[in-house]
C-alpha positions as CSV (number, residue, x, y, z in Angstrom):
1,Y,15.5,6.6,-4.8
2,R,12.9,8.9,-6.0
3,S,10.8,10.2,-9.0
4,A,8.5,13.0,-10.3
5,D,7.9,11.4,-13.5
6,G,8.9,8.0,-12.9
7,A,11.6,8.3,-15.7
8,A,14.8,10.3,-13.7
9,W,15.4,9.0,-10.5
10,T,17.3,11.3,-7.9
11,L,19.0,9.0,-5.0
12,V,17.4,9.4,-1.2
13,T,20.1,7.7,0.4
14,T,22.4,4.7,0.5
15,A,21.6,2.9,3.8
16,I,18.7,3.0,6.3
17,N,18.3,1.6,9.8
18,G,17.0,-1.3,10.4
19,T,15.6,-3.4,7.8
20,A,12.1,-1.9,6.1
21,S,9.1,-4.6,5.9
22,E,6.5,-2.0,5.0
23,W,6.8,1.7,3.1
24,W,4.2,4.3,3.3
25,V,4.6,8.0,2.2
26,I,2.4,10.5,3.6
27,N,1.8,14.3,3.1
28,Q,1.3,16.4,6.4
29,G,0.7,19.6,4.9
30,T,2.8,22.2,6.6
31,N,4.5,19.6,8.8
32,G,6.3,18.0,6.1
33,Y,6.5,15.0,3.2
34,F,7.7,11.8,5.1
35,A,8.5,8.4,3.8
36,Y,7.7,6.0,6.8
37,Y,9.1,2.3,7.1
38,V,8.6,-0.4,9.9
39,N,11.3,-2.3,10.8
40,T,10.9,-6.1,10.2
41,T,11.5,-7.2,13.9
42,P,10.4,-6.0,16.3
43,F,7.1,-4.7,14.1
44,N,6.7,-1.9,16.6
45,T,9.8,0.3,15.6
46,L,8.8,2.6,13.0
47,Y,11.2,5.4,11.0
48,K,10.6,8.0,9.1
49,I,12.5,9.9,6.1
50,D,12.0,13.8,5.6
51,L,11.4,13.7,1.7
52,T,11.6,17.7,1.9
53,M,15.2,17.4,2.7
54,G,18.1,17.6,0.2
55,F,19.3,14.5,-1.5
56,P,21.0,12.1,-1.1
57,I,20.3,12.0,3.0
58,A,22.9,10.4,5.0
59,A,23.4,7.2,5.1
60,A,21.4,5.5,8.4
61,A,20.0,8.8,9.7
62,Q,16.6,8.2,9.5
63,P,15.2,9.4,13.1
64,Q,13.0,6.6,14.9
65,V,9.2,7.2,15.4
66,P,8.8,7.2,19.4
67,T,6.2,4.7,20.2
68,G,6.7,3.8,23.7
69,A,7.8,0.3,23.6
70,N,4.5,-0.9,23.4
71,S,4.2,-4.2,22.4
72,I,2.7,-4.0,19.3
73,S,2.9,-5.0,15.9
74,I,2.4,-2.2,13.3
75,I,-0.1,-2.7,10.6
76,D,-0.7,-0.1,8.5
77,I,-0.1,4.0,8.6
78,C,-2.2,7.0,6.6
79,E,-2.6,10.3,6.6
80,Y,-4.7,11.8,10.1
81,Q,-5.3,15.6,10.6
82,T,-1.9,17.2,10.8
83,S,0.3,14.1,11.5
84,I,-0.2,10.1,11.0
85,A,-3.0,7.6,12.3
86,I,-1.7,3.8,13.5
87,L,-3.2,0.6,13.1
88,S,-1.6,-1.9,15.2
89,S,-2.8,-4.9,16.5
90,D,-1.4,-7.1,19.6
91,L,1.5,-9.4,19.2
92,R,-0.7,-12.6,20.1
93,G,-4.0,-11.0,17.7
94,K,-6.4,-10.6,20.7
95,G,-7.3,-7.3,19.1
96,F,-6.6,-4.1,17.5
97,D,-5.8,-0.3,18.1
98,V,-5.9,2.7,16.3
99,W,-3.5,5.1,17.5
100,Y,-2.8,9.2,16.3
101,H,0.9,10.1,16.6
102,D,1.8,13.9,16.8
103,G,5.6,13.2,16.1
104,T,6.4,12.8,19.5
105,N,3.4,11.1,21.3
106,L,1.3,8.0,20.4
107,T,-1.8,8.7,21.7
108,R,-4.7,6.0,21.8
109,I,-7.9,7.1,20.1
110,I,-9.6,3.7,20.4
111,R,-9.5,-0.3,21.3
112,V,-11.5,-3.1,20.0
113,D,-10.9,-6.6,21.2
114,G,-11.9,-9.9,19.6
115,Y,-11.2,-8.2,16.0
116,F,-7.8,-8.3,14.1
117,G,-6.9,-5.1,12.1
118,R,-6.3,-5.4,8.1
119,G,-5.5,-1.8,6.9
120,I,-6.9,1.8,7.9
121,C,-7.3,4.8,5.4
122,N,-8.7,8.0,5.4
123,A,-12.0,9.4,3.5
124,L,-13.2,12.8,3.8
125,G,-11.4,13.5,7.3
126,S,-12.7,9.8,8.7
127,L,-10.9,6.9,9.5
128,Y,-12.1,3.4,8.6
129,V,-10.4,0.5,9.6
130,G,-11.1,-3.1,8.0
131,A,-11.2,-5.7,10.3
132,Y,-12.2,-9.6,10.8
133,A,-12.6,-11.6,13.8
134,V,-10.2,-13.5,15.4
135,S,-12.1,-16.6,15.1
136,K,-12.8,-15.7,11.4
137,I,-16.5,-17.6,11.7
138,T,-18.1,-14.3,11.3
139,S,-18.5,-11.4,9.4
140,P,-15.6,-8.9,8.9
141,I,-16.6,-5.6,9.6
142,L,-15.7,-2.0,7.9
143,A,-15.6,0.5,10.9
144,Q,-15.9,4.3,11.0
145,V,-13.2,6.2,13.9
146,D,-13.7,9.4,14.7
147,S,-11.7,10.9,17.7
148,G,-12.9,8.1,20.3
149,T,-16.1,7.3,18.3
150,F,-16.7,3.7,16.8
151,N,-19.2,2.8,14.2
152,I,-19.4,-0.5,12.2
153,V,-20.7,0.6,8.5
154,A,-20.7,-2.8,6.9
155,R,-20.9,-6.3,8.3
156,P,-21.7,-7.9,5.0
157,G,-22.6,-11.4,5.9
158,S,-25.1,-13.5,7.7
159,P,-24.9,-14.0,11.5
160,F,-24.4,-17.4,11.0
161,P,-20.8,-19.2,11.3
162,L,-18.9,-19.7,8.2
163,A,-15.2,-20.7,8.6
164,N,-12.1,-18.3,7.5
165,Q,-13.8,-15.0,6.7
166,T,-11.5,-12.3,6.6
167,C,-10.8,-8.9,4.6
168,G,-8.0,-7.4,3.3
169,Q,-7.1,-3.4,3.4
170,P,-9.8,-0.8,2.5
171,Q,-9.0,1.9,0.3
172,S,-10.5,5.5,-0.4
173,S,-11.3,7.2,-3.8
174,S,-13.5,10.3,-3.7
175,Q,-16.3,10.2,-1.5
176,Y,-16.1,6.0,-1.4
177,V,-14.3,3.7,0.8
178,Y,-13.4,0.2,-1.2
179,W,-13.0,-2.8,0.8
180,P,-12.0,-6.8,-0.2
181,V,-13.9,-9.5,1.5
182,Y,-12.3,-12.9,1.4
183,V,-14.5,-16.2,1.7
184,P,-17.7,-13.9,2.2
185,S,-20.7,-15.6,3.8
186,I,-23.4,-13.0,1.5
187,N,-26.6,-14.3,-0.3
188,G,-25.8,-15.2,-3.9
189,I,-21.8,-14.6,-3.4
190,S,-20.9,-16.9,-1.0
191,G,-19.3,-19.4,-3.4
192,A,-17.1,-16.9,-4.5
193,P,-13.2,-16.5,-3.1
194,G,-14.0,-12.6,-2.5
195,V,-15.5,-9.5,-3.7
196,I,-14.6,-5.9,-3.4
197,L,-17.4,-3.8,-1.6
198,Q,-18.4,-0.4,-2.1
199,Y,-19.2,2.0,0.8
200,D,-20.6,5.7,0.3
201,V,-19.3,7.6,3.0
């Protein structure tokens, strides 16, 4: 179902391909307005629904977004340039990738080994990825990604090992990126179960 006001609802479709485990709604400008979802198994199977079409859409008529049968697990999606950016992790958790998908081709923007990507967002045209070390004993990172460049903009914590340091998905609002960090090794608040950090882009 779809609603513009939260009161009146319109049937979008009665059945979808696969079984959705995560949903994203992305406005791609003149390219369209789409709802994307990833299948429960395998996690590299991505579908989309064109939300500008007349409703209801025929059952199980959602096209699959080609990912080239890459052995990846899709973690998060956000708008980027004229299409979407995809954050994926290795199936065995050894690293993550950020991809650009133009609707036909999946092109790697950057590859990072040793970290597990937890989420991605777009703030003022740049991508921001929250990730934590596979070992979970060093500080998580917030990284800015731009067309093949990778800059760690926040590494909140001491360089000393502390078990189970992880993070959540970053979210953007205005000129800020908000990023949750769990079991932080930060002086004065290490006893807290988590903290939300604000980064001014």
